[in-house]
PDB file of the backbone (N, CA, C, O) and the ligand in Angstrom, with CONECT records:
HET     ZN  A 101       1
ATOM      1  N   UNK A   1     -20.642  11.929  21.538  1.00  0.00           N
ATOM      2  CA  UNK A   1     -20.586  11.543  20.135  1.00  0.00           C
ATOM      3  C   UNK A   1     -19.324  11.032  19.743  1.00  0.00           C
ATOM      4  O   UNK A   1     -18.297  11.670  19.974  1.00  0.00           O
ATOM      5  N   UNK A   2     -19.313   9.853  19.129  1.00  0.00           N
ATOM      6  CA  UNK A   2     -18.077   9.340  18.546  1.00  0.00           C
ATOM      7  C   UNK A   2     -17.719   9.868  17.265  1.00  0.00           C
ATOM      8  O   UNK A   2     -18.387   9.633  16.258  1.00  0.00           O
ATOM      9  N   UNK A   3     -16.634  10.609  17.272  1.00  0.00           N
ATOM     10  CA  UNK A   3     -16.241  11.251  15.842  1.00  0.00           C
ATOM     11  C   UNK A   3     -15.074  10.765  15.315  1.00  0.00           C
ATOM     12  O   UNK A   3     -14.436  11.485  14.546  1.00  0.00           O
ATOM     13  N   UNK A   4     -14.620   9.485  15.642  1.00  0.00           N
ATOM     14  CA  UNK A   4     -13.494   8.866  15.298  1.00  0.00           C
ATOM     15  C   UNK A   4     -13.612   8.594  13.713  1.00  0.00           C
ATOM     16  O   UNK A   4     -14.640   8.136  13.213  1.00  0.00           O
ATOM     17  N   UNK A   5     -12.551   8.897  13.031  1.00  0.00           N
ATOM     18  CA  UNK A   5     -12.578   8.625  11.626  1.00  0.00           C
ATOM     19  C   UNK A   5     -11.536   7.565  11.291  1.00  0.00           C
ATOM     20  O   UNK A   5     -10.377   7.597  11.706  1.00  0.00           O
ATOM     21  N   UNK A   6     -12.043   6.636  10.515  1.00  0.00           N
ATOM     22  CA  UNK A   6     -11.047   5.505  10.116  1.00  0.00           C
ATOM     23  C   UNK A   6     -10.551   5.682   8.745  1.00  0.00           C
ATOM     24  O   UNK A   6     -11.330   6.072   7.876  1.00  0.00           O
ATOM     25  N   UNK A   7      -9.341   5.433   8.481  1.00  0.00           N
ATOM     26  CA  UNK A   7      -8.747   5.526   7.060  1.00  0.00           C
ATOM     27  C   UNK A   7      -8.164   4.169   6.896  1.00  0.00           C
ATOM     28  O   UNK A   7      -7.126   3.822   7.462  1.00  0.00           O
ATOM     29  N   UNK A   8      -8.880   3.392   6.086  1.00  0.00           N
ATOM     30  CA  UNK A   8      -8.448   2.004   5.831  1.00  0.00           C
ATOM     31  C   UNK A   8      -7.982   1.867   4.373  1.00  0.00           C
ATOM     32  O   UNK A   8      -8.636   2.463   3.517  1.00  0.00           O
ATOM     33  N   UNK A   9      -7.026   1.214   4.046  1.00  0.00           N
ATOM     34  CA  UNK A   9      -6.577   0.906   2.649  1.00  0.00           C
ATOM     35  C   UNK A   9      -7.700   0.197   1.840  1.00  0.00           C
ATOM     36  O   UNK A   9      -8.315  -0.744   2.343  1.00  0.00           O
ATOM     37  N   UNK A  10      -7.952   0.624   0.659  1.00  0.00           N
ATOM     38  CA  UNK A  10      -8.964  -0.065  -0.201  1.00  0.00           C
ATOM     39  C   UNK A  10      -8.409  -1.368  -0.706  1.00  0.00           C
ATOM     40  O   UNK A  10      -7.210  -1.490  -0.959  1.00  0.00           O
ATOM     41  N   UNK A  11      -9.290  -2.353  -0.854  1.00  0.00           N
ATOM     42  CA  UNK A  11      -9.005  -3.670  -1.347  1.00  0.00           C
ATOM     43  C   UNK A  11      -7.779  -4.297  -0.768  1.00  0.00           C
ATOM     44  O   UNK A  11      -6.923  -4.774  -1.512  1.00  0.00           O
ATOM     45  N   UNK A  12      -7.666  -4.315   0.502  1.00  0.00           N
ATOM     46  CA  UNK A  12      -6.517  -4.883   1.227  1.00  0.00           C
ATOM     47  C   UNK A  12      -6.687  -6.437   1.313  1.00  0.00           C
ATOM     48  O   UNK A  12      -7.751  -7.019   1.097  1.00  0.00           O
ATOM     49  N   UNK A  13      -5.482  -7.048   1.664  1.00  0.00           N
ATOM     50  CA  UNK A  13      -5.500  -8.508   1.749  1.00  0.00           C
ATOM     51  C   UNK A  13      -6.406  -9.018   2.712  1.00  0.00           C
ATOM     52  O   UNK A  13      -7.073 -10.035   2.517  1.00  0.00           O
ATOM     53  N   UNK A  14      -6.452  -8.288   3.824  1.00  0.00           N
ATOM     54  CA  UNK A  14      -7.392  -8.802   5.040  1.00  0.00           C
ATOM     55  C   UNK A  14      -8.183  -7.610   5.415  1.00  0.00           C
ATOM     56  O   UNK A  14      -7.769  -6.456   5.307  1.00  0.00           O
ATOM     57  N   UNK A  15      -9.502  -8.002   5.920  1.00  0.00           N
ATOM     58  CA  UNK A  15     -10.364  -6.892   6.354  1.00  0.00           C
ATOM     59  C   UNK A  15      -9.900  -6.184   7.593  1.00  0.00           C
ATOM     60  O   UNK A  15      -9.189  -6.754   8.421  1.00  0.00           O
ATOM     61  N   UNK A  16     -10.304  -4.938   7.721  1.00  0.00           N
ATOM     62  CA  UNK A  16      -9.805  -4.118   8.898  1.00  0.00           C
ATOM     63  C   UNK A  16     -11.070  -4.021   9.970  1.00  0.00           C
ATOM     64  O   UNK A  16     -12.243  -4.057   9.597  1.00  0.00           O
ATOM     65  N   UNK A  17     -10.697  -3.905  11.233  1.00  0.00           N
ATOM     66  CA  UNK A  17     -11.715  -3.624  12.150  1.00  0.00           C
ATOM     67  C   UNK A  17     -11.727  -2.249  12.406  1.00  0.00           C
ATOM     68  O   UNK A  17     -10.664  -1.672  12.634  1.00  0.00           O
ATOM     69  N   UNK A  18     -12.884  -1.598  12.398  1.00  0.00           N
ATOM     70  CA  UNK A  18     -12.952  -0.075  12.654  1.00  0.00           C
ATOM     71  C   UNK A  18     -12.704   0.231  14.194  1.00  0.00           C
ATOM     72  O   UNK A  18     -13.601   0.678  14.909  1.00  0.00           O
ATOM     73  N   UNK A  19     -11.436  -0.039  14.647  1.00  0.00           N
ATOM     74  CA  UNK A  19     -11.154   0.010  15.946  1.00  0.00           C
ATOM     75  C   UNK A  19      -9.663   0.364  16.171  1.00  0.00           C
ATOM     76  O   UNK A  19      -8.892   0.027  15.271  1.00  0.00           O
ATOM     77  N   UNK A  20      -9.187   0.960  17.187  1.00  0.00           N
ATOM     78  CA  UNK A  20      -7.815   1.161  17.496  1.00  0.00           C
ATOM     79  C   UNK A  20      -7.101  -0.223  17.721  1.00  0.00           C
ATOM     80  O   UNK A  20      -5.884  -0.364  17.604  1.00  0.00           O
ATOM     81  N   UNK A  21      -7.961  -1.214  18.049  1.00  0.00           N
ATOM     82  CA  UNK A  21      -7.482  -2.568  18.437  1.00  0.00           C
ATOM     83  C   UNK A  21      -7.302  -3.450  17.078  1.00  0.00           C
ATOM     84  O   UNK A  21      -7.150  -4.670  17.135  1.00  0.00           O
ATOM     85  N   UNK A  22      -7.330  -2.786  15.950  1.00  0.00           N
ATOM     86  CA  UNK A  22      -7.270  -3.508  14.624  1.00  0.00           C
ATOM     87  C   UNK A  22      -5.872  -4.206  14.618  1.00  0.00           C
ATOM     88  O   UNK A  22      -4.901  -3.609  15.082  1.00  0.00           O
ATOM     89  N   UNK A  23      -5.759  -5.466  14.097  1.00  0.00           N
ATOM     90  CA  UNK A  23      -4.496  -6.109  14.093  1.00  0.00           C
ATOM     91  C   UNK A  23      -3.398  -5.517  13.307  1.00  0.00           C
ATOM     92  O   UNK A  23      -2.255  -5.942  13.481  1.00  0.00           O
ATOM     93  N   UNK A  24      -3.643  -4.548  12.432  1.00  0.00           N
ATOM     94  CA  UNK A  24      -2.742  -3.850  11.674  1.00  0.00           C
ATOM     95  C   UNK A  24      -1.959  -2.781  12.390  1.00  0.00           C
ATOM     96  O   UNK A  24      -1.120  -2.110  11.788  1.00  0.00           O
ATOM     97  N   UNK A  25      -2.242  -2.603  13.760  1.00  0.00           N
ATOM     98  CA  UNK A  25      -1.673  -1.599  14.585  1.00  0.00           C
ATOM     99  C   UNK A  25      -1.725  -0.231  14.058  1.00  0.00           C
ATOM    100  O   UNK A  25      -0.677   0.334  13.745  1.00  0.00           O
ATOM    101  N   UNK A  26      -2.950   0.389  13.926  1.00  0.00           N
ATOM    102  CA  UNK A  26      -3.047   1.605  13.309  1.00  0.00           C
ATOM    103  C   UNK A  26      -2.527   2.835  14.174  1.00  0.00           C
ATOM    104  O   UNK A  26      -2.444   2.783  15.401  1.00  0.00           O
ATOM    105  N   UNK A  27      -2.208   3.871  13.464  1.00  0.00           N
ATOM    106  CA  UNK A  27      -1.755   4.998  14.097  1.00  0.00           C
ATOM    107  C   UNK A  27      -2.915   6.043  14.262  1.00  0.00           C
ATOM    108  O   UNK A  27      -3.700   6.335  13.360  1.00  0.00           O
ATOM    109  N   UNK A  28      -2.923   6.585  15.571  1.00  0.00           N
ATOM    110  CA  UNK A  28      -4.040   7.403  15.856  1.00  0.00           C
ATOM    111  C   UNK A  28      -3.491   8.974  16.030  1.00  0.00           C
ATOM    112  O   UNK A  28      -2.573   9.316  16.776  1.00  0.00           O
ATOM    113  N   UNK A  29      -4.200   9.758  15.244  1.00  0.00           N
ATOM    114  CA  UNK A  29      -3.782  11.253  15.227  1.00  0.00           C
ATOM    115  C   UNK A  29      -5.036  12.053  15.524  1.00  0.00           C
ATOM    116  O   UNK A  29      -6.138  11.676  15.125  1.00  0.00           O
ATOM    117  N   UNK A  30      -4.861  13.132  16.211  1.00  0.00           N
ATOM    118  CA  UNK A  30      -5.999  14.140  16.474  1.00  0.00           C
ATOM    119  C   UNK A  30      -5.943  15.210  15.446  1.00  0.00           C
ATOM    120  O   UNK A  30      -4.918  15.848  15.206  1.00  0.00           O
ATOM    121  N   UNK A  31      -7.141  15.393  14.817  1.00  0.00           N
ATOM    122  CA  UNK A  31      -7.340  16.631  13.914  1.00  0.00           C
ATOM    123  C   UNK A  31      -8.411  17.431  14.304  1.00  0.00           C
ATOM    124  O   UNK A  31      -9.341  16.882  14.894  1.00  0.00           O
ATOM    125  N   UNK A  32      -8.455  18.747  14.062  1.00  0.00           N
ATOM    126  CA  UNK A  32      -9.554  19.647  14.426  1.00  0.00           C
ATOM    127  C   UNK A  32     -10.543  19.676  13.191  1.00  0.00           C
ATOM    128  O   UNK A  32     -10.211  20.083  12.078  1.00  0.00           O
ATOM    129  N   UNK A  33     -11.754  19.214  13.509  1.00  0.00           N
ATOM    130  CA  UNK A  33     -12.722  19.343  12.477  1.00  0.00           C
ATOM    131  C   UNK A  33     -13.592  20.594  12.709  1.00  0.00           C
ATOM    132  O   UNK A  33     -14.402  20.707  13.629  1.00  0.00           O
ATOM    133  N   UNK A  34     -13.314  21.570  11.717  1.00  0.00           N
ATOM    134  CA  UNK A  34     -13.850  22.856  11.648  1.00  0.00           C
ATOM    135  C   UNK A  34     -15.434  22.854  11.442  1.00  0.00           C
ATOM    136  O   UNK A  34     -16.166  23.750  11.861  1.00  0.00           O
ATOM    137  N   UNK A  35     -15.861  21.732  10.746  1.00  0.00           N
ATOM    138  CA  UNK A  35     -17.311  21.672  10.468  1.00  0.00           C
ATOM    139  C   UNK A  35     -18.142  21.491  11.684  1.00  0.00           C
ATOM    140  O   UNK A  35     -19.161  22.157  11.865  1.00  0.00           O
ATOM    141  N   UNK A  36     -17.674  20.513  12.595  1.00  0.00           N
ATOM    142  CA  UNK A  36     -18.387  20.301  13.882  1.00  0.00           C
ATOM    143  C   UNK A  36     -17.745  21.047  15.122  1.00  0.00           C
ATOM    144  O   UNK A  36     -18.231  20.937  16.247  1.00  0.00           O
ATOM    145  N   UNK A  37     -16.688  21.769  14.867  1.00  0.00           N
ATOM    146  CA  UNK A  37     -15.847  22.543  15.858  1.00  0.00           C
ATOM    147  C   UNK A  37     -15.501  21.566  16.971  1.00  0.00           C
ATOM    148  O   UNK A  37     -15.708  21.905  18.136  1.00  0.00           O
ATOM    149  N   UNK A  38     -15.009  20.424  16.695  1.00  0.00           N
ATOM    150  CA  UNK A  38     -14.587  19.514  17.696  1.00  0.00           C
ATOM    151  C   UNK A  38     -13.248  18.795  17.260  1.00  0.00           C
ATOM    152  O   UNK A  38     -12.937  18.675  16.075  1.00  0.00           O
ATOM    153  N   UNK A  39     -12.545  18.364  18.221  1.00  0.00           N
ATOM    154  CA  UNK A  39     -11.258  17.513  17.822  1.00  0.00           C
ATOM    155  C   UNK A  39     -11.816  16.124  17.628  1.00  0.00           C
ATOM    156  O   UNK A  39     -12.574  15.605  18.448  1.00  0.00           O
ATOM    157  N   UNK A  40     -11.406  15.525  16.488  1.00  0.00           N
ATOM    158  CA  UNK A  40     -11.655  14.150  16.134  1.00  0.00           C
ATOM    159  C   UNK A  40     -10.398  13.272  16.107  1.00  0.00           C
ATOM    160  O   UNK A  40      -9.345  13.769  15.707  1.00  0.00           O
ATOM    161  N   UNK A  41     -10.448  12.018  16.504  1.00  0.00           N
ATOM    162  CA  UNK A  41      -9.348  11.115  16.428  1.00  0.00           C
ATOM    163  C   UNK A  41      -9.422  10.450  15.002  1.00  0.00           C
ATOM    164  O   UNK A  41     -10.453   9.886  14.635  1.00  0.00           O
ATOM    165  N   UNK A  42      -8.396  10.524  14.276  1.00  0.00           N
ATOM    166  CA  UNK A  42      -8.278   9.898  13.077  1.00  0.00           C
ATOM    167  C   UNK A  42      -7.333   8.551  13.182  1.00  0.00           C
ATOM    168  O   UNK A  42      -6.146   8.635  13.497  1.00  0.00           O
ATOM    169  N   UNK A  43      -7.928   7.407  12.910  1.00  0.00           N
ATOM    170  CA  UNK A  43      -7.230   6.097  12.991  1.00  0.00           C
ATOM    171  C   UNK A  43      -6.773   5.803  11.643  1.00  0.00           C
ATOM    172  O   UNK A  43      -7.592   5.582  10.751  1.00  0.00           O
ATOM    173  N   UNK A  44      -5.499   5.784  11.432  1.00  0.00           N
ATOM    174  CA  UNK A  44      -4.752   5.438  10.190  1.00  0.00           C
ATOM    175  C   UNK A  44      -4.329   4.076  10.135  1.00  0.00           C
ATOM    176  O   UNK A  44      -3.322   3.723  10.749  1.00  0.00           O
ATOM    177  N   UNK A  45      -5.097   3.176   9.366  1.00  0.00           N
ATOM    178  CA  UNK A  45      -4.775   1.785   9.314  1.00  0.00           C
ATOM    179  C   UNK A  45      -3.559   1.610   8.387  1.00  0.00           C
ATOM    180  O   UNK A  45      -3.304   2.379   7.460  1.00  0.00           O
ATOM    181  N   UNK A  46      -2.810   0.499   8.732  1.00  0.00           N
ATOM    182  CA  UNK A  46      -1.693   0.059   7.834  1.00  0.00           C
ATOM    183  C   UNK A  46      -2.179  -0.924   6.989  1.00  0.00           C
ATOM    184  O   UNK A  46      -2.966  -1.788   7.374  1.00  0.00           O
ATOM    185  N   UNK A  47      -1.725  -0.835   5.773  1.00  0.00           N
ATOM    186  CA  UNK A  47      -2.136  -1.990   4.835  1.00  0.00           C
ATOM    187  C   UNK A  47      -1.402  -3.250   4.981  1.00  0.00           C
ATOM    188  O   UNK A  47      -0.234  -3.233   5.371  1.00  0.00           O
ATOM    189  N   UNK A  48      -2.080  -4.473   4.658  1.00  0.00           N
ATOM    190  CA  UNK A  48      -1.356  -5.798   4.942  1.00  0.00           C
ATOM    191  C   UNK A  48      -0.448  -6.132   3.811  1.00  0.00           C
ATOM    192  O   UNK A  48       0.422  -7.000   3.875  1.00  0.00           O
ATOM    193  N   UNK A  49      -0.708  -5.371   2.741  1.00  0.00           N
ATOM    194  CA  UNK A  49       0.130  -5.876   1.539  1.00  0.00           C
ATOM    195  C   UNK A  49       1.428  -5.006   1.315  1.00  0.00           C
ATOM    196  O   UNK A  49       2.098  -5.078   0.285  1.00  0.00           O
ATOM    197  N   UNK A  50       1.719  -4.176   2.382  1.00  0.00           N
ATOM    198  CA  UNK A  50       2.949  -3.439   2.337  1.00  0.00           C
ATOM    199  C   UNK A  50       3.026  -2.264   1.367  1.00  0.00           C
ATOM    200  O   UNK A  50       4.129  -1.835   1.029  1.00  0.00           O
ATOM    201  N   UNK A  51       1.941  -1.750   0.927  1.00  0.00           N
ATOM    202  CA  UNK A  51       2.044  -0.741  -0.117  1.00  0.00           C
ATOM    203  C   UNK A  51       2.670   0.521   0.317  1.00  0.00           C
ATOM    204  O   UNK A  51       3.152   1.261  -0.540  1.00  0.00           O
ATOM    205  N   UNK A  52       2.713   0.872   1.697  1.00  0.00           N
ATOM    206  CA  UNK A  52       3.465   2.073   2.084  1.00  0.00           C
ATOM    207  C   UNK A  52       4.894   1.914   1.758  1.00  0.00           C
ATOM    208  O   UNK A  52       5.582   2.860   1.375  1.00  0.00           O
ATOM    209  N   UNK A  53       5.337   0.713   1.911  1.00  0.00           N
ATOM    210  CA  UNK A  53       6.792   0.389   1.649  1.00  0.00           C
ATOM    211  C   UNK A  53       7.028   0.654   0.100  1.00  0.00           C
ATOM    212  O   UNK A  53       8.036   1.248  -0.283  1.00  0.00           O
ATOM    213  N   UNK A  54       6.118   0.217  -0.718  1.00  0.00           N
ATOM    214  CA  UNK A  54       6.294   0.375  -2.211  1.00  0.00           C
ATOM    215  C   UNK A  54       6.254   1.883  -2.462  1.00  0.00           C
ATOM    216  O   UNK A  54       7.083   2.391  -3.217  1.00  0.00           O
ATOM    217  N   UNK A  55       5.291   2.634  -1.837  1.00  0.00           N
ATOM    218  CA  UNK A  55       5.265   4.012  -2.164  1.00  0.00           C
ATOM    219  C   UNK A  55       6.576   4.747  -1.708  1.00  0.00           C
ATOM    220  O   UNK A  55       7.032   5.652  -2.408  1.00  0.00           O
ATOM    221  N   UNK A  56       7.162   4.377  -0.580  1.00  0.00           N
ATOM    222  CA  UNK A  56       8.355   5.026  -0.190  1.00  0.00           C
ATOM    223  C   UNK A  56       9.523   4.692  -1.203  1.00  0.00           C
ATOM    224  O   UNK A  56      10.325   5.573  -1.516  1.00  0.00           O
ATOM    225  N   UNK A  57       9.601   3.538  -1.662  1.00  0.00           N
ATOM    226  CA  UNK A  57      10.529   3.162  -2.683  1.00  0.00           C
ATOM    227  C   UNK A  57      10.456   3.892  -3.927  1.00  0.00           C
ATOM    228  O   UNK A  57      11.446   4.197  -4.591  1.00  0.00           O
ATOM    229  N   UNK A  58       9.150   4.189  -4.257  1.00  0.00           N
ATOM    230  CA  UNK A  58       9.014   4.963  -5.514  1.00  0.00           C
ATOM    231  C   UNK A  58       9.524   6.379  -5.401  1.00  0.00           C
ATOM    232  O   UNK A  58      10.070   6.935  -6.354  1.00  0.00           O
ATOM    233  N   UNK A  59       9.340   6.971  -4.204  1.00  0.00           N
ATOM    234  CA  UNK A  59       9.743   8.338  -3.843  1.00  0.00           C
ATOM    235  C   UNK A  59      11.241   8.419  -3.886  1.00  0.00           C
ATOM    236  O   UNK A  59      11.805   9.359  -4.445  1.00  0.00           O
ATOM    237  N   UNK A  60      11.904   7.419  -3.286  1.00  0.00           N
ATOM    238  CA  UNK A  60      13.313   7.310  -3.296  1.00  0.00           C
ATOM    239  C   UNK A  60      13.842   7.223  -4.734  1.00  0.00           C
ATOM    240  O   UNK A  60      14.836   7.893  -5.013  1.00  0.00           O
ATOM    241  N   UNK A  61      13.310   6.516  -5.597  1.00  0.00           N
ATOM    242  CA  UNK A  61      13.806   6.320  -6.955  1.00  0.00           C
ATOM    243  C   UNK A  61      13.661   7.633  -7.778  1.00  0.00           C
ATOM    244  O   UNK A  61      14.525   7.919  -8.607  1.00  0.00           O
ATOM    245  N   UNK A  62      12.556   8.459  -7.558  1.00  0.00           N
ATOM    246  CA  UNK A  62      12.300   9.669  -8.169  1.00  0.00           C
ATOM    247  C   UNK A  62      13.379  10.582  -7.716  1.00  0.00           C
ATOM    248  O   UNK A  62      14.019  11.223  -8.549  1.00  0.00           O
ATOM    249  N   UNK A  63      13.639  10.688  -6.335  1.00  0.00           N
ATOM    250  CA  UNK A  63      14.734  11.525  -5.901  1.00  0.00           C
ATOM    251  C   UNK A  63      16.050  11.251  -6.521  1.00  0.00           C
ATOM    252  O   UNK A  63      16.746  12.188  -6.914  1.00  0.00           O
ATOM    253  N   UNK A  64      16.436   9.998  -6.634  1.00  0.00           N
ATOM    254  CA  UNK A  64      17.696   9.696  -7.260  1.00  0.00           C
ATOM    255  C   UNK A  64      17.809  10.105  -8.716  1.00  0.00           C
ATOM    256  O   UNK A  64      18.914  10.343  -9.203  1.00  0.00           O
ATOM    257  N   UNK A  65      16.761  10.187  -9.377  1.00  0.00           N
ATOM    258  CA  UNK A  65      16.652  10.569 -10.815  1.00  0.00           C
ATOM    259  C   UNK A  65      17.051  12.133 -11.026  1.00  0.00           C
ATOM    260  O   UNK A  65      17.749  12.518 -11.963  1.00  0.00           O
ATOM    261  N   UNK A  66      16.564  12.886 -10.128  1.00  0.00           N
ATOM    262  CA  UNK A  66      16.627  14.354 -10.255  1.00  0.00           C
ATOM    263  C   UNK A  66      18.054  14.809  -9.887  1.00  0.00           C
ATOM    264  O   UNK A  66      18.349  16.004  -9.920  1.00  0.00           O
TER     265      UNK A  66
HETATM  266 ZN    ZN A 101      -6.466  -1.924  10.393  1.00  0.00          ZN2+
END
């Protein structure tokens, strides 16, 4: 059984392929799924619009304020 979970950004600039070969170079992590008592691979896709960079910049600006 294929229990791979894909996490893709919503409303991204380009469509993602639900595969580790997706052009966004997704990151693959293993997580234990207690419901089915099996390890599943989670494919975390990168957004094409660079929103991760924006999120990191927001975190940095919050830290500088405190
Ligand atoms: Zn992707």
